[in-house]
Each structure stands twice: as structure tokens, then as C-alpha cells.
PyMOL Python script that loads the backbone (N, CA, C, O; Angstrom):
from pymol import cmd

cmd.read_pdbstr("""\
ATOM      1  N   MET A   1     -21.300 -62.309 -56.314  1.00  0.00           N
ATOM      2  CA  MET A   1     -19.911 -62.547 -55.941  1.00  0.00           C
ATOM      3  C   MET A   1     -19.696 -64.041 -55.710  1.00  0.00           C
ATOM      4  O   MET A   1     -20.535 -64.721 -55.119  1.00  0.00           O
ATOM      5  N   SER A   2     -18.575 -64.527 -56.179  1.00  0.00           N
ATOM      6  CA  SER A   2     -18.252 -65.948 -56.068  1.00  0.00           C
ATOM      7  C   SER A   2     -17.842 -66.326 -54.656  1.00  0.00           C
ATOM      8  O   SER A   2     -17.324 -65.505 -53.898  1.00  0.00           O
ATOM      9  N   ASN A   3     -18.084 -67.581 -54.318  1.00  0.00           N
ATOM     10  CA  ASN A   3     -17.647 -68.141 -53.050  1.00  0.00           C
ATOM     11  C   ASN A   3     -16.308 -68.839 -53.309  1.00  0.00           C
ATOM     12  O   ASN A   3     -16.266 -69.864 -53.990  1.00  0.00           O
ATOM     13  N   VAL A   4     -15.211 -68.289 -52.767  1.00  0.00           N
ATOM     14  CA  VAL A   4     -13.868 -68.778 -53.062  1.00  0.00           C
ATOM     15  C   VAL A   4     -13.193 -69.256 -51.779  1.00  0.00           C
ATOM     16  O   VAL A   4     -13.140 -68.535 -50.783  1.00  0.00           O
ATOM     17  N   THR A   5     -12.675 -70.490 -51.823  1.00  0.00           N
ATOM     18  CA  THR A   5     -11.870 -71.025 -50.726  1.00  0.00           C
ATOM     19  C   THR A   5     -10.551 -71.476 -51.306  1.00  0.00           C
ATOM     20  O   THR A   5     -10.515 -72.157 -52.331  1.00  0.00           O
ATOM     21  N   ILE A   6      -9.454 -71.093 -50.646  1.00  0.00           N
ATOM     22  CA  ILE A   6      -8.126 -71.534 -51.077  1.00  0.00           C
ATOM     23  C   ILE A   6      -7.484 -72.316 -49.933  1.00  0.00           C
ATOM     24  O   ILE A   6      -7.438 -71.861 -48.790  1.00  0.00           O
ATOM     25  N   TYR A   7      -6.997 -73.492 -50.271  1.00  0.00           N
ATOM     26  CA  TYR A   7      -6.307 -74.369 -49.321  1.00  0.00           C
ATOM     27  C   TYR A   7      -4.815 -74.169 -49.553  1.00  0.00           C
ATOM     28  O   TYR A   7      -4.327 -74.349 -50.668  1.00  0.00           O
ATOM     29  N   THR A   8      -4.093 -73.797 -48.498  1.00  0.00           N
ATOM     30  CA  THR A   8      -2.694 -73.382 -48.641  1.00  0.00           C
ATOM     31  C   THR A   8      -1.790 -74.032 -47.592  1.00  0.00           C
ATOM     32  O   THR A   8      -2.245 -74.683 -46.652  1.00  0.00           O
ATOM     33  N   THR A   9      -0.489 -73.824 -47.799  1.00  0.00           N
ATOM     34  CA  THR A   9       0.523 -74.045 -46.765  1.00  0.00           C
ATOM     35  C   THR A   9       1.389 -72.787 -46.729  1.00  0.00           C
ATOM     36  O   THR A   9       1.482 -72.078 -47.732  1.00  0.00           O
ATOM     37  N   PRO A  10       2.019 -72.501 -45.600  1.00  0.00           N
ATOM     38  CA  PRO A  10       2.791 -71.256 -45.467  1.00  0.00           C
ATOM     39  C   PRO A  10       3.950 -71.115 -46.459  1.00  0.00           C
ATOM     40  O   PRO A  10       4.281 -69.995 -46.849  1.00  0.00           O
ATOM     41  N   SER A  11       4.563 -72.204 -46.870  1.00  0.00           N
ATOM     42  CA  SER A  11       5.749 -72.118 -47.728  1.00  0.00           C
ATOM     43  C   SER A  11       5.440 -72.221 -49.222  1.00  0.00           C
ATOM     44  O   SER A  11       6.361 -72.253 -50.037  1.00  0.00           O
ATOM     45  N   CYS A  12       4.183 -72.274 -49.584  1.00  0.00           N
ATOM     46  CA  CYS A  12       3.774 -72.493 -50.980  1.00  0.00           C
ATOM     47  C   CYS A  12       3.824 -71.196 -51.793  1.00  0.00           C
ATOM     48  O   CYS A  12       3.058 -70.266 -51.538  1.00  0.00           O
ATOM     49  N   ILE A  13       4.727 -71.144 -52.767  1.00  0.00           N
ATOM     50  CA  ILE A  13       4.864 -69.966 -53.636  1.00  0.00           C
ATOM     51  C   ILE A  13       3.605 -69.759 -54.477  1.00  0.00           C
ATOM     52  O   ILE A  13       3.148 -68.627 -54.637  1.00  0.00           O
ATOM     53  N   TYR A  14       3.041 -70.842 -55.015  1.00  0.00           N
ATOM     54  CA  TYR A  14       1.865 -70.725 -55.878  1.00  0.00           C
ATOM     55  C   TYR A  14       0.635 -70.287 -55.086  1.00  0.00           C
ATOM     56  O   TYR A  14      -0.257 -69.637 -55.630  1.00  0.00           O
ATOM     57  N   CYS A  15       0.589 -70.641 -53.812  1.00  0.00           N
ATOM     58  CA  CYS A  15      -0.488 -70.165 -52.944  1.00  0.00           C
ATOM     59  C   CYS A  15      -0.406 -68.644 -52.822  1.00  0.00           C
ATOM     60  O   CYS A  15      -1.419 -67.951 -52.919  1.00  0.00           O
ATOM     61  N   LYS A  16       0.800 -68.135 -52.608  1.00  0.00           N
ATOM     62  CA  LYS A  16       1.000 -66.685 -52.497  1.00  0.00           C
ATOM     63  C   LYS A  16       0.614 -65.995 -53.801  1.00  0.00           C
ATOM     64  O   LYS A  16      -0.027 -64.944 -53.786  1.00  0.00           O
ATOM     65  N   MET A  17       1.005 -66.590 -54.932  1.00  0.00           N
ATOM     66  CA  MET A  17       0.661 -66.009 -56.230  1.00  0.00           C
ATOM     67  C   MET A  17      -0.863 -65.946 -56.406  1.00  0.00           C
ATOM     68  O   MET A  17      -1.392 -64.947 -56.892  1.00  0.00           O
ATOM     69  N   ALA A  18      -1.551 -66.997 -56.017  1.00  0.00           N
ATOM     70  CA  ALA A  18      -3.018 -67.027 -56.136  1.00  0.00           C
ATOM     71  C   ALA A  18      -3.646 -65.967 -55.234  1.00  0.00           C
ATOM     72  O   ALA A  18      -4.553 -65.251 -55.659  1.00  0.00           O
ATOM     73  N   LYS A  19      -3.171 -65.863 -53.993  1.00  0.00           N
ATOM     74  CA  LYS A  19      -3.724 -64.866 -53.069  1.00  0.00           C
ATOM     75  C   LYS A  19      -3.446 -63.452 -53.570  1.00  0.00           C
ATOM     76  O   LYS A  19      -4.301 -62.575 -53.447  1.00  0.00           O
ATOM     77  N   ASP A  20      -2.258 -63.219 -54.136  1.00  0.00           N
ATOM     78  CA  ASP A  20      -1.946 -61.907 -54.719  1.00  0.00           C
ATOM     79  C   ASP A  20      -2.880 -61.599 -55.888  1.00  0.00           C
ATOM     80  O   ASP A  20      -3.336 -60.466 -56.040  1.00  0.00           O
ATOM     81  N   PHE A  21      -3.163 -62.609 -56.714  1.00  0.00           N
ATOM     82  CA  PHE A  21      -4.092 -62.466 -57.842  1.00  0.00           C
ATOM     83  C   PHE A  21      -5.474 -62.076 -57.326  1.00  0.00           C
ATOM     84  O   PHE A  21      -6.111 -61.175 -57.873  1.00  0.00           O
ATOM     85  N   PHE A  22      -5.939 -62.751 -56.275  1.00  0.00           N
ATOM     86  CA  PHE A  22      -7.253 -62.429 -55.701  1.00  0.00           C
ATOM     87  C   PHE A  22      -7.271 -61.000 -55.171  1.00  0.00           C
ATOM     88  O   PHE A  22      -8.222 -60.259 -55.421  1.00  0.00           O
ATOM     89  N   THR A  23      -6.231 -60.609 -54.445  1.00  0.00           N
ATOM     90  CA  THR A  23      -6.162 -59.259 -53.876  1.00  0.00           C
ATOM     91  C   THR A  23      -6.168 -58.210 -54.979  1.00  0.00           C
ATOM     92  O   THR A  23      -6.901 -57.225 -54.906  1.00  0.00           O
ATOM     93  N   LYS A  24      -5.345 -58.427 -56.002  1.00  0.00           N
ATOM     94  CA  LYS A  24      -5.246 -57.480 -57.125  1.00  0.00           C
ATOM     95  C   LYS A  24      -6.596 -57.306 -57.813  1.00  0.00           C
ATOM     96  O   LYS A  24      -6.910 -56.222 -58.305  1.00  0.00           O
ATOM     97  N   ASN A  25      -7.390 -58.369 -57.847  1.00  0.00           N
ATOM     98  CA  ASN A  25      -8.673 -58.340 -58.544  1.00  0.00           C
ATOM     99  C   ASN A  25      -9.874 -58.199 -57.599  1.00  0.00           C
ATOM    100  O   ASN A  25     -11.015 -58.437 -57.994  1.00  0.00           O
ATOM    101  N   ASN A  26      -9.604 -57.810 -56.353  1.00  0.00           N
ATOM    102  CA  ASN A  26     -10.653 -57.566 -55.355  1.00  0.00           C
ATOM    103  C   ASN A  26     -11.589 -58.762 -55.166  1.00  0.00           C
ATOM    104  O   ASN A  26     -12.806 -58.609 -55.067  1.00  0.00           O
ATOM    105  N   VAL A  27     -10.993 -59.951 -55.120  1.00  0.00           N
ATOM    106  CA  VAL A  27     -11.764 -61.176 -54.907  1.00  0.00           C
ATOM    107  C   VAL A  27     -11.668 -61.555 -53.427  1.00  0.00           C
ATOM    108  O   VAL A  27     -10.572 -61.764 -52.908  1.00  0.00           O
ATOM    109  N   SER A  28     -12.794 -61.642 -52.763  1.00  0.00           N
ATOM    110  CA  SER A  28     -12.813 -62.094 -51.374  1.00  0.00           C
ATOM    111  C   SER A  28     -12.639 -63.599 -51.355  1.00  0.00           C
ATOM    112  O   SER A  28     -13.181 -64.303 -52.207  1.00  0.00           O
ATOM    113  N   TYR A  29     -11.886 -64.093 -50.386  1.00  0.00           N
ATOM    114  CA  TYR A  29     -11.665 -65.536 -50.302  1.00  0.00           C
ATOM    115  C   TYR A  29     -11.480 -65.957 -48.861  1.00  0.00           C
ATOM    116  O   TYR A  29     -11.116 -65.166 -47.990  1.00  0.00           O
ATOM    117  N   LYS A  30     -11.745 -67.240 -48.642  1.00  0.00           N
ATOM    118  CA  LYS A  30     -11.494 -67.861 -47.334  1.00  0.00           C
ATOM    119  C   LYS A  30     -10.249 -68.715 -47.507  1.00  0.00           C
ATOM    120  O   LYS A  30     -10.151 -69.502 -48.448  1.00  0.00           O
ATOM    121  N   GLU A  31      -9.294 -68.555 -46.591  1.00  0.00           N
ATOM    122  CA  GLU A  31      -8.050 -69.329 -46.660  1.00  0.00           C
ATOM    123  C   GLU A  31      -8.010 -70.357 -45.536  1.00  0.00           C
ATOM    124  O   GLU A  31      -8.285 -70.044 -44.378  1.00  0.00           O
ATOM    125  N   LEU A  32      -7.661 -71.589 -45.899  1.00  0.00           N
ATOM    126  CA  LEU A  32      -7.449 -72.638 -44.910  1.00  0.00           C
ATOM    127  C   LEU A  32      -6.021 -73.141 -45.036  1.00  0.00           C
ATOM    128  O   LEU A  32      -5.623 -73.639 -46.089  1.00  0.00           O
ATOM    129  N   ASN A  33      -5.249 -73.012 -43.958  1.00  0.00           N
ATOM    130  CA  ASN A  33      -3.868 -73.482 -43.914  1.00  0.00           C
ATOM    131  C   ASN A  33      -3.886 -74.975 -43.573  1.00  0.00           C
ATOM    132  O   ASN A  33      -4.055 -75.353 -42.414  1.00  0.00           O
ATOM    133  N   VAL A  34      -3.711 -75.807 -44.580  1.00  0.00           N
ATOM    134  CA  VAL A  34      -3.845 -77.253 -44.379  1.00  0.00           C
ATOM    135  C   VAL A  34      -2.641 -77.867 -43.661  1.00  0.00           C
ATOM    136  O   VAL A  34      -2.668 -79.047 -43.311  1.00  0.00           O
ATOM    137  N   ALA A  35      -1.588 -77.079 -43.440  1.00  0.00           N
ATOM    138  CA  ALA A  35      -0.463 -77.567 -42.642  1.00  0.00           C
ATOM    139  C   ALA A  35      -0.861 -77.635 -41.165  1.00  0.00           C
ATOM    140  O   ALA A  35      -0.305 -78.431 -40.408  1.00  0.00           O
ATOM    141  N   GLU A  36      -1.820 -76.804 -40.757  1.00  0.00           N
ATOM    142  CA  GLU A  36      -2.241 -76.747 -39.358  1.00  0.00           C
ATOM    143  C   GLU A  36      -3.691 -77.180 -39.141  1.00  0.00           C
ATOM    144  O   GLU A  36      -4.056 -77.610 -38.047  1.00  0.00           O
ATOM    145  N   ASP A  37      -4.509 -77.067 -40.177  1.00  0.00           N
ATOM    146  CA  ASP A  37      -5.948 -77.312 -40.060  1.00  0.00           C
ATOM    147  C   ASP A  37      -6.284 -78.704 -40.606  1.00  0.00           C
ATOM    148  O   ASP A  37      -6.441 -78.891 -41.813  1.00  0.00           O
ATOM    149  N   GLU A  38      -6.391 -79.670 -39.695  1.00  0.00           N
ATOM    150  CA  GLU A  38      -6.626 -81.062 -40.110  1.00  0.00           C
ATOM    151  C   GLU A  38      -7.972 -81.221 -40.821  1.00  0.00           C
ATOM    152  O   GLU A  38      -8.071 -81.936 -41.819  1.00  0.00           O
ATOM    153  N   LYS A  39      -8.993 -80.559 -40.309  1.00  0.00           N
ATOM    154  CA  LYS A  39     -10.312 -80.628 -40.948  1.00  0.00           C
ATOM    155  C   LYS A  39     -10.251 -80.018 -42.353  1.00  0.00           C
ATOM    156  O   LYS A  39     -10.824 -80.559 -43.299  1.00  0.00           O
ATOM    157  N   GLY A  40      -9.557 -78.898 -42.475  1.00  0.00           N
ATOM    158  CA  GLY A  40      -9.375 -78.256 -43.779  1.00  0.00           C
ATOM    159  C   GLY A  40      -8.623 -79.153 -44.744  1.00  0.00           C
ATOM    160  O   GLY A  40      -8.957 -79.219 -45.927  1.00  0.00           O
ATOM    161  N   ARG A  41      -7.607 -79.845 -44.243  1.00  0.00           N
ATOM    162  CA  ARG A  41      -6.819 -80.766 -45.074  1.00  0.00           C
ATOM    163  C   ARG A  41      -7.708 -81.900 -45.584  1.00  0.00           C
ATOM    164  O   ARG A  41      -7.649 -82.254 -46.761  1.00  0.00           O
ATOM    165  N   GLU A  42      -8.527 -82.466 -44.704  1.00  0.00           N
ATOM    166  CA  GLU A  42      -9.430 -83.549 -45.106  1.00  0.00           C
ATOM    167  C   GLU A  42     -10.435 -83.055 -46.143  1.00  0.00           C
ATOM    168  O   GLU A  42     -10.743 -83.765 -47.101  1.00  0.00           O
ATOM    169  N   GLU A  43     -10.943 -81.844 -45.954  1.00  0.00           N
ATOM    170  CA  GLU A  43     -11.880 -81.242 -46.901  1.00  0.00           C
ATOM    171  C   GLU A  43     -11.214 -81.065 -48.267  1.00  0.00           C
ATOM    172  O   GLU A  43     -11.811 -81.372 -49.299  1.00  0.00           O
ATOM    173  N   MET A  44      -9.966 -80.564 -48.266  1.00  0.00           N
ATOM    174  CA  MET A  44      -9.213 -80.357 -49.503  1.00  0.00           C
ATOM    175  C   MET A  44      -9.008 -81.676 -50.237  1.00  0.00           C
ATOM    176  O   MET A  44      -9.217 -81.750 -51.448  1.00  0.00           O
ATOM    177  N   ILE A  45      -8.601 -82.719 -49.516  1.00  0.00           N
ATOM    178  CA  ILE A  45      -8.366 -84.028 -50.128  1.00  0.00           C
ATOM    179  C   ILE A  45      -9.668 -84.588 -50.690  1.00  0.00           C
ATOM    180  O   ILE A  45      -9.675 -85.185 -51.767  1.00  0.00           O
ATOM    181  N   SER A  46     -10.754 -84.400 -49.975  1.00  0.00           N
ATOM    182  CA  SER A  46     -12.053 -84.867 -50.440  1.00  0.00           C
ATOM    183  C   SER A  46     -12.437 -84.193 -51.758  1.00  0.00           C
ATOM    184  O   SER A  46     -13.002 -84.833 -52.646  1.00  0.00           O
ATOM    185  N   LYS A  47     -12.130 -82.906 -51.881  1.00  0.00           N
ATOM    186  CA  LYS A  47     -12.482 -82.155 -53.091  1.00  0.00           C
ATOM    187  C   LYS A  47     -11.533 -82.431 -54.252  1.00  0.00           C
ATOM    188  O   LYS A  47     -11.973 -82.538 -55.397  1.00  0.00           O
ATOM    189  N   SER A  48     -10.226 -82.548 -53.967  1.00  0.00           N
ATOM    190  CA  SER A  48      -9.228 -82.624 -55.046  1.00  0.00           C
ATOM    191  C   SER A  48      -8.629 -84.010 -55.237  1.00  0.00           C
ATOM    192  O   SER A  48      -8.028 -84.288 -56.274  1.00  0.00           O
ATOM    193  N   HIS A  49      -8.787 -84.883 -54.241  1.00  0.00           N
ATOM    194  CA  HIS A  49      -8.219 -86.240 -54.267  1.00  0.00           C
ATOM    195  C   HIS A  49      -6.688 -86.235 -54.311  1.00  0.00           C
ATOM    196  O   HIS A  49      -6.074 -87.150 -54.859  1.00  0.00           O
ATOM    197  N   GLN A  50      -6.080 -85.200 -53.730  1.00  0.00           N
ATOM    198  CA  GLN A  50      -4.622 -85.155 -53.644  1.00  0.00           C
ATOM    199  C   GLN A  50      -4.171 -84.219 -52.528  1.00  0.00           C
ATOM    200  O   GLN A  50      -4.981 -83.545 -51.892  1.00  0.00           O
ATOM    201  N   LEU A  51      -2.850 -84.194 -52.308  1.00  0.00           N
ATOM    202  CA  LEU A  51      -2.282 -83.404 -51.219  1.00  0.00           C
ATOM    203  C   LEU A  51      -1.638 -82.097 -51.679  1.00  0.00           C
ATOM    204  O   LEU A  51      -1.290 -81.264 -50.842  1.00  0.00           O
ATOM    205  N   GLY A  52      -1.472 -81.896 -52.983  1.00  0.00           N
ATOM    206  CA  GLY A  52      -0.791 -80.699 -53.487  1.00  0.00           C
ATOM    207  C   GLY A  52      -1.592 -79.435 -53.233  1.00  0.00           C
ATOM    208  O   GLY A  52      -2.823 -79.459 -53.244  1.00  0.00           O
ATOM    209  N   VAL A  53      -0.898 -78.336 -53.006  1.00  0.00           N
ATOM    210  CA  VAL A  53      -1.534 -77.031 -52.828  1.00  0.00           C
ATOM    211  C   VAL A  53      -0.970 -76.056 -53.860  1.00  0.00           C
ATOM    212  O   VAL A  53       0.125 -76.291 -54.370  1.00  0.00           O
ATOM    213  N   PRO A  54      -1.658 -74.999 -54.179  1.00  0.00           N
ATOM    214  CA  PRO A  54      -2.978 -74.676 -53.665  1.00  0.00           C
ATOM    215  C   PRO A  54      -4.073 -75.496 -54.340  1.00  0.00           C
ATOM    216  O   PRO A  54      -3.943 -75.927 -55.486  1.00  0.00           O
ATOM    217  N   VAL A  55      -5.140 -75.694 -53.600  1.00  0.00           N
ATOM    218  CA  VAL A  55      -6.395 -76.170 -54.166  1.00  0.00           C
ATOM    219  C   VAL A  55      -7.364 -75.011 -53.967  1.00  0.00           C
ATOM    220  O   VAL A  55      -7.503 -74.483 -52.864  1.00  0.00           O
ATOM    221  N   ILE A  56      -8.026 -74.627 -55.046  1.00  0.00           N
ATOM    222  CA  ILE A  56      -8.912 -73.465 -55.003  1.00  0.00           C
ATOM    223  C   ILE A  56     -10.308 -73.906 -55.434  1.00  0.00           C
ATOM    224  O   ILE A  56     -10.486 -74.517 -56.488  1.00  0.00           O
ATOM    225  N   ASP A  57     -11.271 -73.591 -54.614  1.00  0.00           N
ATOM    226  CA  ASP A  57     -12.674 -73.925 -54.875  1.00  0.00           C
ATOM    227  C   ASP A  57     -13.409 -72.627 -55.187  1.00  0.00           C
ATOM    228  O   ASP A  57     -13.553 -71.759 -54.326  1.00  0.00           O
ATOM    229  N   VAL A  58     -13.874 -72.508 -56.435  1.00  0.00           N
ATOM    230  CA  VAL A  58     -14.659 -71.347 -56.847  1.00  0.00           C
ATOM    231  C   VAL A  58     -16.071 -71.841 -57.151  1.00  0.00           C
ATOM    232  O   VAL A  58     -16.323 -72.423 -58.206  1.00  0.00           O
ATOM    233  N   ASP A  59     -16.972 -71.605 -56.231  1.00  0.00           N
ATOM    234  CA  ASP A  59     -18.370 -72.038 -56.394  1.00  0.00           C
ATOM    235  C   ASP A  59     -18.477 -73.512 -56.779  1.00  0.00           C
ATOM    236  O   ASP A  59     -19.311 -73.882 -57.605  1.00  0.00           O
ATOM    237  N   GLY A  60     -17.634 -74.351 -56.180  1.00  0.00           N
ATOM    238  CA  GLY A  60     -17.694 -75.789 -56.436  1.00  0.00           C
ATOM    239  C   GLY A  60     -16.811 -76.267 -57.581  1.00  0.00           C
ATOM    240  O   GLY A  60     -16.644 -77.473 -57.763  1.00  0.00           O
ATOM    241  N   GLU A  61     -16.240 -75.345 -58.358  1.00  0.00           N
ATOM    242  CA  GLU A  61     -15.288 -75.717 -59.412  1.00  0.00           C
ATOM    243  C   GLU A  61     -13.901 -75.759 -58.778  1.00  0.00           C
ATOM    244  O   GLU A  61     -13.453 -74.775 -58.189  1.00  0.00           O
ATOM    245  N   ILE A  62     -13.222 -76.899 -58.900  1.00  0.00           N
ATOM    246  CA  ILE A  62     -11.952 -77.109 -58.209  1.00  0.00           C
ATOM    247  C   ILE A  62     -10.778 -76.869 -59.156  1.00  0.00           C
ATOM    248  O   ILE A  62     -10.740 -77.391 -60.270  1.00  0.00           O
ATOM    249  N   PHE A  63      -9.828 -76.073 -58.688  1.00  0.00           N
ATOM    250  CA  PHE A  63      -8.583 -75.817 -59.413  1.00  0.00           C
ATOM    251  C   PHE A  63      -7.439 -76.330 -58.549  1.00  0.00           C
ATOM    252  O   PHE A  63      -7.353 -76.009 -57.363  1.00  0.00           O
ATOM    253  N   VAL A  64      -6.568 -77.123 -59.145  1.00  0.00           N
ATOM    254  CA  VAL A  64      -5.379 -77.609 -58.441  1.00  0.00           C
ATOM    255  C   VAL A  64      -4.201 -76.854 -59.018  1.00  0.00           C
ATOM    256  O   VAL A  64      -3.934 -76.918 -60.218  1.00  0.00           O
ATOM    257  N   GLY A  65      -3.495 -76.133 -58.150  1.00  0.00           N
ATOM    258  CA  GLY A  65      -2.419 -75.270 -58.615  1.00  0.00           C
ATOM    259  C   GLY A  65      -2.979 -73.892 -58.940  1.00  0.00           C
ATOM    260  O   GLY A  65      -4.184 -73.658 -58.848  1.00  0.00           O
ATOM    261  N   PHE A  66      -2.089 -72.988 -59.318  1.00  0.00           N
ATOM    262  CA  PHE A  66      -2.498 -71.624 -59.649  1.00  0.00           C
ATOM    263  C   PHE A  66      -2.722 -71.541 -61.153  1.00  0.00           C
ATOM    264  O   PHE A  66      -1.777 -71.379 -61.925  1.00  0.00           O
ATOM    265  N   ASP A  67      -3.970 -71.652 -61.556  1.00  0.00           N
ATOM    266  CA  ASP A  67      -4.387 -71.587 -62.956  1.00  0.00           C
ATOM    267  C   ASP A  67      -4.995 -70.212 -63.201  1.00  0.00           C
ATOM    268  O   ASP A  67      -6.207 -70.026 -63.089  1.00  0.00           O
ATOM    269  N   ARG A  68      -4.133 -69.247 -63.536  1.00  0.00           N
ATOM    270  CA  ARG A  68      -4.573 -67.855 -63.688  1.00  0.00           C
ATOM    271  C   ARG A  68      -5.727 -67.728 -64.687  1.00  0.00           C
ATOM    272  O   ARG A  68      -6.721 -67.059 -64.405  1.00  0.00           O
ATOM    273  N   GLU A  69      -5.597 -68.366 -65.844  1.00  0.00           N
ATOM    274  CA  GLU A  69      -6.619 -68.244 -66.880  1.00  0.00           C
ATOM    275  C   GLU A  69      -7.942 -68.891 -66.441  1.00  0.00           C
ATOM    276  O   GLU A  69      -9.018 -68.323 -66.631  1.00  0.00           O
ATOM    277  N   GLY A  70      -7.840 -70.068 -65.861  1.00  0.00           N
ATOM    278  CA  GLY A  70      -9.038 -70.764 -65.396  1.00  0.00           C
ATOM    279  C   GLY A  70      -9.748 -69.987 -64.297  1.00  0.00           C
ATOM    280  O   GLY A  70     -10.974 -69.884 -64.289  1.00  0.00           O
ATOM    281  N   LEU A  71      -8.965 -69.442 -63.366  1.00  0.00           N
ATOM    282  CA  LEU A  71      -9.561 -68.651 -62.281  1.00  0.00           C
ATOM    283  C   LEU A  71     -10.198 -67.377 -62.821  1.00  0.00           C
ATOM    284  O   LEU A  71     -11.285 -66.995 -62.389  1.00  0.00           O
ATOM    285  N   ALA A  72      -9.525 -66.719 -63.764  1.00  0.00           N
ATOM    286  CA  ALA A  72     -10.082 -65.495 -64.356  1.00  0.00           C
ATOM    287  C   ALA A  72     -11.410 -65.796 -65.034  1.00  0.00           C
ATOM    288  O   ALA A  72     -12.359 -65.019 -64.927  1.00  0.00           O
ATOM    289  N   ARG A  73     -11.475 -66.930 -65.735  1.00  0.00           N
ATOM    290  CA  ARG A  73     -12.720 -67.322 -66.400  1.00  0.00           C
ATOM    291  C   ARG A  73     -13.818 -67.587 -65.358  1.00  0.00           C
ATOM    292  O   ARG A  73     -14.930 -67.072 -65.471  1.00  0.00           O
ATOM    293  N   ALA A  74     -13.484 -68.400 -64.342  1.00  0.00           N
ATOM    294  CA  ALA A  74     -14.467 -68.777 -63.321  1.00  0.00           C
ATOM    295  C   ALA A  74     -14.966 -67.551 -62.540  1.00  0.00           C
ATOM    296  O   ALA A  74     -16.125 -67.493 -62.128  1.00  0.00           O
ATOM    297  N   LEU A  75     -14.080 -66.586 -62.347  1.00  0.00           N
ATOM    298  CA  LEU A  75     -14.421 -65.393 -61.570  1.00  0.00           C
ATOM    299  C   LEU A  75     -14.896 -64.229 -62.447  1.00  0.00           C
ATOM    300  O   LEU A  75     -15.214 -63.147 -61.955  1.00  0.00           O
ATOM    301  N   LYS A  76     -14.936 -64.482 -63.750  1.00  0.00           N
ATOM    302  CA  LYS A  76     -15.374 -63.453 -64.711  1.00  0.00           C
ATOM    303  C   LYS A  76     -14.528 -62.188 -64.611  1.00  0.00           C
ATOM    304  O   LYS A  76     -15.043 -61.072 -64.555  1.00  0.00           O
ATOM    305  N   ILE A  77     -13.197 -62.401 -64.590  1.00  0.00           N
ATOM    306  CA  ILE A  77     -12.231 -61.296 -64.545  1.00  0.00           C
ATOM    307  C   ILE A  77     -11.680 -61.122 -65.956  1.00  0.00           C
ATOM    308  O   ILE A  77     -11.253 -62.082 -66.597  1.00  0.00           O
ATOM    309  N   GLN A  78     -11.699 -59.893 -66.418  1.00  0.00           N
ATOM    310  CA  GLN A  78     -11.183 -59.603 -67.775  1.00  0.00           C
ATOM    311  C   GLN A  78      -9.680 -59.664 -67.831  1.00  0.00           C
ATOM    312  O   GLN A  78      -9.093 -59.447 -68.891  1.00  0.00           O
TER     313      GLN A  78
END
""", "prot")
cmd.dss("prot")
cmd.show_as("cartoon", "prot")
cmd.util.cbc("prot")
cmd.orient("prot")
């Protein structure tokens, strides 16, 4: 099983879409709300070099935004 972390903000539509995609495909994930979690925000910026959300880390592979095809490939979802 992949190690998945998603960096989000409460008002982000694409964050919700990504989380719905994970739920639909039974993917466990850790969520960090970077609007409130300063350490999480710094971690996200360190990984992605930007402030936009969502940032999704799948086993060290970083996705900026909701890239359904890329995530499906990384997670081996048909």
C-alpha cells in the first residue's frame, strides 16, 4: 500500500476532488490542513516549492493539483 499525504485548505475544490477520488478507490491518506498547520505548510513548500494546493505526495512522488491520471498511475488504480 502506498504512503499518501495530501496538503489541503478547507475551501479548495480540487482538494475535495482528490480526497473523493482516494475514498472511491479505497486509498488511505494523511491530510494536512496547511491553512492551520504551519509545520505542514512548511513541509508542503519544501516538497513542492510553491503555495498552491492540493499538493499530494505518493511515496515521494509529488503532484501539484489534482492529476487524476498521474495519481491513478502512481497508485496502480485501473
